[in-house]
FIDODREN-936475 format. One record per atom (N, C-alpha, C): residue number from 1; x, y, z. Coordinates in steps of 0.001 Angstrom, whole numbers. Example, Ala and Ser with C-alpha at 12.3 -4.5 7.8 and 13.67 -1.06 7.14 Angstrom:
<rs>
R  nr  x  y  z
R  1  13190  -5690  7800
R  1  12300  -4500  7800
R  1  13200  -3300  7800
R  2  12850  -2250  7080
R  2  13670  -1060  7140
R  2  12900  30  7870
</rs>
This chain:
<rs>
R  nr  x  y  z
R  1  -63714  -100158  -72222
R  1  -62905  -99211  -71468
R  1  -61803  -99974  -70732
R  2  -60600  -99446  -70778
R  2  -59476  -100038  -70065
R  2  -59231  -99278  -68770
R  3  -59089  -100031  -67706
R  3  -58839  -99461  -66390
R  3  -57699  -100206  -65730
R  4  -56868  -99481  -65016
R  4  -55843  -100106  -64192
R  4  -56411  -100245  -62784
R  5  -56308  -101446  -62241
R  5  -56654  -101673  -60843
R  5  -55338  -101654  -60078
R  6  -55185  -100702  -59191
R  6  -53922  -100492  -58488
R  6  -53705  -101569  -57432
R  7  -53502  -102796  -57900
R  7  -53291  -103927  -57002
R  7  -52544  -105036  -57724
R  8  -51791  -105811  -56967
R  8  -51232  -107067  -57456
R  8  -51776  -108237  -56646
R  9  -52769  -107974  -55794
R  9  -53382  -109014  -54982
R  9  -54269  -109881  -55883
R  10  -53826  -111111  -56147
R  10  -54534  -111985  -57083
R  10  -55958  -112280  -56644
R  11  -56190  -112394  -55320
R  11  -57548  -112647  -54825
R  11  -58466  -111473  -55170
R  12  -57975  -110250  -54926
R  12  -58786  -109061  -55231
R  12  -59042  -108950  -56735
R  13  -58002  -109170  -57534
R  13  -58139  -109046  -58988
R  13  -59183  -110032  -59511
R  14  -59135  -111254  -59005
R  14  -60118  -112270  -59406
R  14  -61532  -111820  -59029
R  15  -61686  -111322  -57799
R  15  -62992  -110831  -57344
R  15  -63495  -109704  -58240
R  16  -62616  -108745  -58531
R  16  -63027  -107561  -59283
R  16  -63358  -107911  -60726
R  17  -62583  -108787  -61340
R  17  -62886  -109212  -62712
R  17  -64272  -109835  -62780
R  18  -64609  -110640  -61770
R  18  -65930  -111264  -61779
R  18  -67034  -110237  -61531
R  19  -66715  -109163  -60812
R  19  -67709  -108120  -60538
R  19  -67924  -107201  -61735
R  20  -66843  -106840  -62416
R  20  -66947  -105877  -63518
R  20  -67441  -106508  -64817
R  21  -67210  -107791  -64997
R  21  -67669  -108450  -66209
R  21  -66815  -108108  -67421
R  22  -67338  -108401  -68593
R  22  -66567  -108279  -69837
R  22  -66612  -106897  -70472
R  23  -67312  -105970  -69871
R  23  -67432  -104631  -70454
R  23  -66146  -103822  -70308
R  24  -65246  -104286  -69442
R  24  -64047  -103525  -69142
R  24  -62814  -104414  -69270
R  25  -61719  -103805  -69711
R  25  -60428  -104484  -69702
R  25  -59713  -104042  -68439
R  26  -59419  -105008  -67598
R  26  -58814  -104705  -66299
R  26  -57339  -105063  -66333
R  27  -56499  -104078  -66024
R  27  -55056  -104284  -65945
R  27  -54626  -104210  -64485
R  28  -53699  -105072  -64094
R  28  -53139  -105024  -62744
R  28  -51859  -104198  -62772
R  29  -51309  -103934  -61603
R  29  -50019  -103242  -61532
R  29  -48945  -104046  -62258
R  30  -49004  -105353  -62127
R  30  -48053  -106228  -62809
R  30  -48129  -106011  -64326
R  31  -49345  -105871  -64850
R  31  -49543  -105680  -66294
R  31  -48894  -104398  -66806
R  32  -48774  -103379  -65946
R  32  -48170  -102112  -66390
R  32  -46777  -101906  -65790
R  33  -46206  -103008  -65305
R  33  -44824  -103033  -64806
R  33  -44561  -102148  -63593
R  34  -45539  -102046  -62718
R  34  -45302  -101402  -61424
R  34  -45176  -102534  -60415
R  35  -43978  -102693  -59891
R  35  -43697  -103819  -58999
R  35  -43545  -103385  -57533
R  36  -43253  -102099  -57318
R  36  -42991  -101638  -55959
R  36  -44278  -101542  -55148
R  37  -44120  -101623  -53833
R  37  -45257  -101408  -52950
R  37  -45606  -99926  -52944
R  38  -46871  -99632  -53085
R  38  -47323  -98243  -53058
R  38  -47526  -97850  -51596
R  39  -47007  -96690  -51203
R  39  -47143  -96272  -49800
R  39  -48602  -96192  -49357
R  40  -48866  -96689  -48153
R  40  -50192  -96601  -47542
R  40  -50004  -96011  -46154
R  41  -49855  -94703  -46091
R  41  -49508  -94048  -44836
R  41  -50556  -93061  -44347
R  42  -51691  -93037  -45005
R  42  -52744  -92096  -44617
R  42  -53494  -92612  -43390
R  43  -54048  -91715  -42571
R  43  -54752  -92142  -41364
R  43  -56180  -92643  -41622
R  44  -56674  -92479  -42839
R  44  -58038  -92898  -43170
R  44  -58031  -93793  -44411
R  45  -59026  -94655  -44496
R  45  -59158  -95563  -45636
R  45  -59282  -94771  -46936
R  46  -60065  -93701  -46929
R  46  -60242  -92879  -48126
R  46  -58894  -92336  -48608
R  47  -58084  -91869  -47676
R  47  -56780  -91300  -48020
R  47  -55862  -92320  -48667
R  48  -55856  -93536  -48141
R  48  -55025  -94584  -48734
R  48  -55474  -94935  -50147
R  49  -56784  -95027  -50354
R  49  -57285  -95344  -51695
R  49  -56883  -94248  -52686
R  50  -57051  -92990  -52289
R  50  -56666  -91874  -53165
R  50  -55161  -91844  -53424
R  51  -54361  -92084  -52403
R  51  -52908  -92081  -52554
R  51  -52467  -93124  -53575
R  52  -53037  -94330  -53471
R  52  -52671  -95400  -54405
R  52  -53087  -95053  -55833
R  53  -54309  -94537  -55988
R  53  -54779  -94181  -57333
R  53  -53917  -93076  -57941
R  54  -53600  -92067  -57161
R  54  -52768  -90959  -57663
R  54  -51372  -91433  -58030
R  55  -50812  -92315  -57218
R  55  -49473  -92843  -57468
R  55  -49428  -93537  -58836
R  56  -50407  -94397  -59091
R  56  -50441  -95146  -60347
R  56  -50761  -94217  -61519
R  57  -51711  -93309  -61329
R  57  -52047  -92370  -62402
R  57  -50823  -91542  -62797
R  58  -50080  -91067  -61800
R  58  -48886  -90271  -62090
R  58  -47807  -91090  -62784
R  59  -47779  -92397  -62527
R  59  -46770  -93266  -63140
R  59  -47105  -93650  -64577
R  60  -48410  -93813  -64865
R  60  -48770  -94342  -66199
R  60  -49726  -93464  -66998
R  61  -50441  -92550  -66347
R  61  -51361  -91672  -67055
R  61  -52655  -92326  -67499
R  62  -52882  -93574  -67113
R  62  -54095  -94285  -67513
R  62  -55198  -94092  -66478
R  63  -56436  -94293  -66917
R  63  -57548  -94294  -65962
R  63  -57301  -95409  -64953
R  64  -57489  -95107  -63674
R  64  -57103  -96049  -62634
R  64  -58078  -95994  -61471
R  65  -58216  -97126  -60799
R  65  -58922  -97111  -59527
R  65  -58128  -97936  -58525
R  66  -58284  -97555  -57269
R  66  -57621  -98241  -56163
R  66  -58626  -98368  -55039
R  67  -58475  -99429  -54275
R  67  -59370  -99574  -53134
R  67  -58553  -99702  -51862
R  68  -59189  -99407  -50778
R  68  -58619  -99710  -49479
R  68  -59782  -100198  -48624
R  69  -59492  -101185  -47825
R  69  -60524  -101811  -47015
R  69  -60048  -101919  -45584
R  70  -60960  -101746  -44676
R  70  -60634  -101932  -43271
R  70  -61719  -102699  -42567
R  71  -61296  -103519  -41615
R  71  -62221  -104167  -40702
R  71  -62301  -103273  -39476
R  72  -63492  -102816  -39151
R  72  -63687  -101902  -38030
R  72  -64515  -102612  -36952
R  73  -63894  -102829  -35795
R  73  -64517  -103594  -34716
R  73  -64916  -102642  -33591
R  74  -66195  -102665  -33256
R  74  -66735  -101724  -32265
R  74  -65985  -101795  -30934
R  75  -65795  -102986  -30393
R  75  -65155  -103173  -29083
R  75  -63707  -102675  -29074
R  76  -63082  -102622  -30253
R  76  -61686  -102168  -30357
R  76  -61604  -100726  -30874
R  77  -62695  -99977  -30689
R  77  -62741  -98565  -31098
R  77  -62394  -98368  -32571
R  78  -62876  -99289  -33410
R  78  -62674  -99158  -34856
R  78  -61425  -99828  -35385
R  79  -60608  -100376  -34502
R  79  -59418  -101109  -34969
R  79  -59843  -102449  -35560
R  80  -59052  -103017  -36426
R  80  -57793  -102530  -36976
R  80  -57932  -101427  -38026
R  81  -59123  -101225  -38586
R  81  -59369  -100096  -39488
R  81  -58372  -99990  -40615
R  82  -57800  -98798  -40753
R  82  -56870  -98517  -41843
R  82  -55612  -99389  -41752
R  83  -55366  -99972  -40579
R  83  -54183  -100818  -40374
R  83  -54494  -102307  -40537
R  84  -55621  -102656  -41133
R  84  -56071  -104050  -41182
R  84  -55048  -105007  -41771
R  85  -54429  -104655  -42888
R  85  -53484  -105570  -43546
R  85  -52224  -105791  -42720
R  86  -51825  -104771  -41950
R  86  -50572  -104838  -41189
R  86  -50806  -104832  -39675
R  87  -51972  -105282  -39253
R  87  -52342  -105189  -37839
R  87  -51361  -105920  -36928
R  88  -50849  -107058  -37388
R  88  -49914  -107842  -36569
R  88  -48473  -107697  -37042
R  89  -48227  -106747  -37960
R  89  -46857  -106543  -38434
R  89  -46791  -106232  -39915
R  90  -45643  -105766  -40327
R  90  -45447  -105305  -41708
R  90  -45518  -106413  -42758
R  91  -45419  -107667  -42345
R  91  -45421  -108743  -43335
R  91  -46812  -109134  -43828
R  92  -47851  -108443  -43376
R  92  -49226  -108649  -43845
R  92  -49675  -110108  -43711
R  93  -49424  -110718  -42576
R  93  -49767  -112116  -42335
R  93  -51212  -112216  -41845
R  94  -52090  -112737  -42708
R  94  -53520  -112817  -42370
R  94  -53776  -113638  -41119
R  95  -53088  -114759  -40980
R  95  -53297  -115605  -39798
R  95  -52907  -114865  -38519
R  96  -51778  -114162  -38559
R  96  -51341  -113393  -37389
R  96  -52319  -112262  -37086
R  97  -52845  -111629  -38122
R  97  -53833  -110557  -37932
R  97  -55085  -111098  -37247
R  98  -55552  -112255  -37709
R  98  -56743  -112877  -37121
R  98  -56483  -113228  -35661
R  99  -55337  -113834  -35395
R  99  -55006  -114212  -34013
R  99  -54960  -112992  -33107
R  100  -54427  -111891  -33596
R  100  -54364  -110670  -32785
R  100  -55760  -110146  -32469
R  101  -56636  -110137  -33480
R  101  -58015  -109682  -33264
R  101  -58703  -110569  -32234
R  102  -58593  -111889  -32398
R  102  -59250  -112812  -31468
R  102  -58698  -112661  -30059
R  103  -57385  -112445  -29944
R  103  -56772  -112241  -28629
R  103  -57300  -110963  -27978
R  104  -57327  -109868  -28745
R  104  -57780  -108591  -28186
R  104  -59254  -108625  -27793
R  105  -60067  -109341  -28564
R  105  -61492  -109445  -28229
R  105  -61729  -110376  -27043
R  106  -60877  -111392  -26905
R  106  -61043  -112334  -25793
R  106  -62458  -112873  -25745
R  107  -63072  -112790  -24580
R  107  -64448  -113275  -24408
R  107  -65479  -112150  -24440
R  108  -65097  -111021  -25004
R  108  -66016  -109885  -25092
R  108  -67332  -110298  -25732
R  109  -68415  -109796  -25171
R  109  -69731  -110076  -25736
R  109  -70032  -109176  -26931
R  110  -69434  -107990  -26956
R  110  -69638  -107080  -28083
R  110  -68653  -107438  -29200
R  111  -69131  -108152  -30198
R  111  -68280  -108607  -31292
R  111  -68729  -107989  -32619
R  112  -69494  -106893  -32513
R  112  -69976  -106223  -33724
R  112  -68798  -105643  -34500
R  113  -68893  -105782  -35814
R  113  -67832  -105280  -36689
R  113  -68426  -104938  -38041
R  114  -67638  -104233  -38810
R  114  -68053  -103982  -40182
R  114  -66810  -103939  -41060
R  115  -66987  -104398  -42288
R  115  -65975  -104223  -43316
R  115  -66372  -102992  -44115
R  116  -65392  -102143  -44378
R  116  -65664  -100935  -45167
R  116  -64617  -100825  -46261
R  117  -65090  -100700  -47496
R  117  -64217  -100507  -48658
R  117  -64491  -99140  -49246
R  118  -63420  -98441  -49590
R  118  -63521  -97188  -50336
R  118  -62711  -97354  -51610
R  119  -63332  -97007  -52725
R  119  -62655  -97043  -54023
R  119  -62432  -95618  -54483
R  120  -61206  -95331  -54886
R  120  -60871  -94042  -55492
R  120  -60658  -94281  -56983
R  121  -61368  -93551  -57786
R  121  -61269  -93643  -59244
R  121  -60712  -92338  -59784
R  122  -59720  -92437  -60652
R  122  -59267  -91280  -61416
R  122  -59591  -91581  -62868
R  123  -60547  -90833  -63387
R  123  -61046  -91029  -64742
R  123  -60957  -89694  -65465
R  124  -60157  -89676  -66520
R  124  -59932  -88445  -67286
R  124  -59533  -87292  -66358
R  125  -58635  -87597  -65438
R  125  -58015  -86647  -64503
R  125  -58945  -86139  -63402
R  126  -60156  -86691  -63305
R  126  -61072  -86306  -62228
R  126  -61141  -87438  -61212
R  127  -61300  -87079  -59924
R  127  -61316  -88058  -58838
R  127  -62733  -88283  -58306
R  128  -63039  -89555  -58032
R  128  -64341  -89958  -57514
R  128  -64131  -90995  -56405
R  129  -65022  -91020  -55425
R  129  -64960  -92003  -54340
R  129  -66271  -92792  -54263
R  130  -66143  -94090  -53969
R  130  -67292  -94987  -53824
R  130  -67068  -95827  -52566
R  131  -68127  -96017  -51767
R  131  -67991  -96736  -50498
R  131  -68969  -97904  -50419
R  132  -68505  -98991  -49814
R  132  -69355  -100138  -49532
R  132  -69125  -100613  -48108
R  133  -70205  -100912  -47389
R  133  -70113  -101360  -45995
R  133  -70969  -102605  -45813
R  134  -70426  -103583  -45096
R  134  -71222  -104739  -44672
R  134  -70993  -104930  -43177
R  135  -72102  -105036  -42454
R  135  -72052  -105219  -41008
R  135  -72069  -106697  -40662
R  136  -71468  -107019  -39513
R  136  -71443  -108409  -39103
R  136  -70898  -108566  -37703
R  137  -70400  -109769  -37440
R  137  -69902  -110163  -36130
R  137  -68579  -110898  -36292
R  138  -67692  -110710  -35332
R  138  -66453  -111488  -35293
R  138  -66724  -112744  -34462
R  139  -66582  -113905  -35095
R  139  -66794  -115160  -34368
R  139  -65509  -115532  -33614
R  140  -65587  -116550  -32787
R  140  -64472  -116856  -31885
R  140  -63405  -117768  -32476
R  141  -63701  -118407  -33612
R  141  -62685  -119241  -34249
R  141  -62885  -119229  -35759
R  142  -61835  -119528  -36488
R  142  -61878  -119508  -37950
R  142  -62828  -120578  -38476
R  143  -63569  -120186  -39545
R  143  -64424  -121145  -40259
R  143  -64318  -120860  -41742
R  144  -63952  -121885  -42512
R  144  -63907  -121768  -43966
R  144  -62509  -121559  -44514
R  145  -62366  -121825  -45815
R  145  -61051  -121738  -46472
R  145  -61049  -120826  -47691
R  146  -62188  -120299  -48058
R  146  -62255  -119399  -49213
R  146  -61878  -117987  -48779
R  147  -61805  -117077  -49754
R  147  -61557  -115674  -49442
R  147  -60146  -115435  -48949
R  148  -59972  -114352  -48233
R  148  -58653  -113966  -47733
R  148  -58822  -113000  -46572
R  149  -57712  -112619  -45965
R  149  -57754  -111657  -44869
R  149  -58554  -112178  -43685
R  150  -59485  -111376  -43206
R  150  -60282  -111697  -42018
R  150  -61530  -112513  -42345
R  151  -61690  -112930  -43584
R  151  -62901  -113643  -44007
R  151  -63273  -114835  -43110
R  152  -62296  -115622  -42591
R  152  -62678  -116785  -41772
R  152  -63318  -116449  -40426
R  153  -63213  -115212  -39959
R  153  -63818  -114870  -38650
R  153  -64933  -113829  -38774
R  154  -65279  -113448  -40004
R  154  -66320  -112425  -40181
R  154  -67611  -113083  -40648
R  155  -68632  -112954  -39804
R  155  -69964  -113492  -40107
R  155  -70889  -112324  -40436
R  156  -71261  -112166  -41709
R  156  -72144  -111053  -42075
R  156  -73510  -111177  -41408
R  157  -74090  -110043  -41058
R  157  -75428  -110033  -40461
R  157  -76403  -110799  -41352
R  158  -77225  -111623  -40725
R  158  -78263  -112356  -41444
R  158  -77772  -113614  -42147
R  159  -76500  -113956  -41997
R  159  -75946  -115142  -42664
R  159  -75509  -116170  -41631
R  160  -75397  -117411  -42052
R  160  -74921  -118483  -41172
R  160  -73520  -118930  -41553
R  161  -72976  -118385  -42632
R  161  -71633  -118722  -43101
R  161  -70738  -117493  -43038
R  162  -69468  -117711  -42684
R  162  -68494  -116625  -42776
R  162  -68202  -116358  -44243
R  163  -67539  -115236  -44520
R  163  -67117  -114965  -45891
R  163  -66236  -116096  -46430
R  164  -65434  -116713  -45557
R  164  -64524  -117774  -45987
R  164  -65240  -119091  -46264
R  165  -66503  -119203  -45876
R  165  -67287  -120406  -46157
R  165  -68156  -120238  -47401
R  166  -68189  -119043  -47944
R  166  -69044  -118755  -49098
R  166  -68309  -118962  -50402
R  167  -69072  -119386  -51401
R  167  -68552  -119367  -52765
R  167  -68357  -117907  -53152
R  168  -67405  -117648  -54047
R  168  -67141  -116277  -54487
R  168  -68395  -115622  -55038
R  169  -69200  -116383  -55759
R  169  -70424  -115816  -56350
R  169  -71388  -115324  -55272
R  170  -71465  -116057  -54152
R  170  -72340  -115618  -53060
R  170  -71749  -114402  -52358
R  171  -70455  -114455  -52056
R  171  -69792  -113329  -51392
R  171  -69952  -112056  -52225
R  172  -69854  -112200  -53545
R  172  -69928  -111038  -54423
R  172  -71312  -110410  -54491
R  173  -72297  -111022  -53883
R  173  -73621  -110381  -53847
R  173  -73802  -109505  -52620
R  174  -72945  -109694  -51582
R  174  -73173  -108964  -50326
R  174  -71955  -108261  -49752
R  175  -70764  -108529  -50265
R  175  -69560  -108008  -49598
R  175  -69410  -106504  -49751
R  176  -68650  -105929  -48827
R  176  -68320  -104510  -48841
R  176  -67669  -104112  -50169
R  177  -66740  -104948  -50632
R  177  -66051  -104677  -51889
R  177  -67047  -104732  -53054
R  178  -67924  -105742  -53017
R  178  -68925  -105870  -54079
R  178  -69848  -104658  -54112
R  179  -70263  -104180  -52937
R  179  -71155  -103016  -52885
R  179  -70468  -101767  -53438
R  180  -69203  -101568  -53059
R  180  -68468  -100404  -53569
R  180  -68234  -100534  -55071
R  181  -67889  -101735  -55529
R  181  -67626  -101920  -56947
R  181  -68890  -101853  -57780
R  182  -70013  -102223  -57198
R  182  -71277  -102075  -57919
R  182  -71551  -100591  -58181
R  183  -71243  -99748  -57184
R  183  -71390  -98293  -57379
R  183  -70424  -97794  -58447
R  184  -69185  -98287  -58404
R  184  -68197  -97914  -59421
R  184  -68660  -98343  -60807
R  185  -69092  -99588  -60927
R  185  -69536  -100116  -62224
R  185  -70707  -99322  -62776
R  186  -71684  -99027  -61925
R  186  -72854  -98244  -62357
R  186  -72424  -96879  -62853
R  187  -71482  -96257  -62135
R  187  -70960  -94945  -62541
R  187  -70271  -95046  -63907
R  188  -69434  -96062  -64085
R  188  -68692  -96216  -65338
R  188  -69615  -96493  -66512
R  189  -70623  -97326  -66300
R  189  -71576  -97668  -67374
R  189  -72341  -96419  -67815
R  190  -72661  -95540  -66853
R  190  -73422  -94330  -67161
R  190  -72550  -93127  -67484
R  191  -71221  -93307  -67442
R  191  -70290  -92188  -67635
R  191  -70348  -91668  -69074
R  192  -70301  -90361  -69204
R  192  -70154  -89731  -70499
R  192  -71428  -89586  -71230
</rs>
């Protein structure tokens, strides 16, 4: 089965290819010549995922899925949430986003957070949603060089390493994205 993943983020594409395996042919936006940024203006993660999937489906007519992910921090009333990628500005600077989160948290004792991914799938013109959540803590300084985004400051519950300190294979067993994509993969394998 061929699917378009509505992303040009090389880190995400690499993660997803390793999650989906060889049963699927995965195309990126680059592969189907969509170069423009897809609008992400919805107030909820689910809305952004659906908007991206619909945009690509309307452009190419192929089966497509899109994801949106947010880091939701209890002490910040769920922020950065849907604004995670642009929390410190439109240029999507991960380091600036991390610095802003650490500044806003300061010395707060409540550092509980969760990563939440929602995947919107359009398959044969029908829409489906899949969600993955991983709970954890925001640590006070960056640790690790793997991953992307907030991975260097997110310590999953029950682990001693941040996402940025984990090998991709380990992260893919517990991450929010992995959990959502496992639901997507199971659905696709059993589809029809």
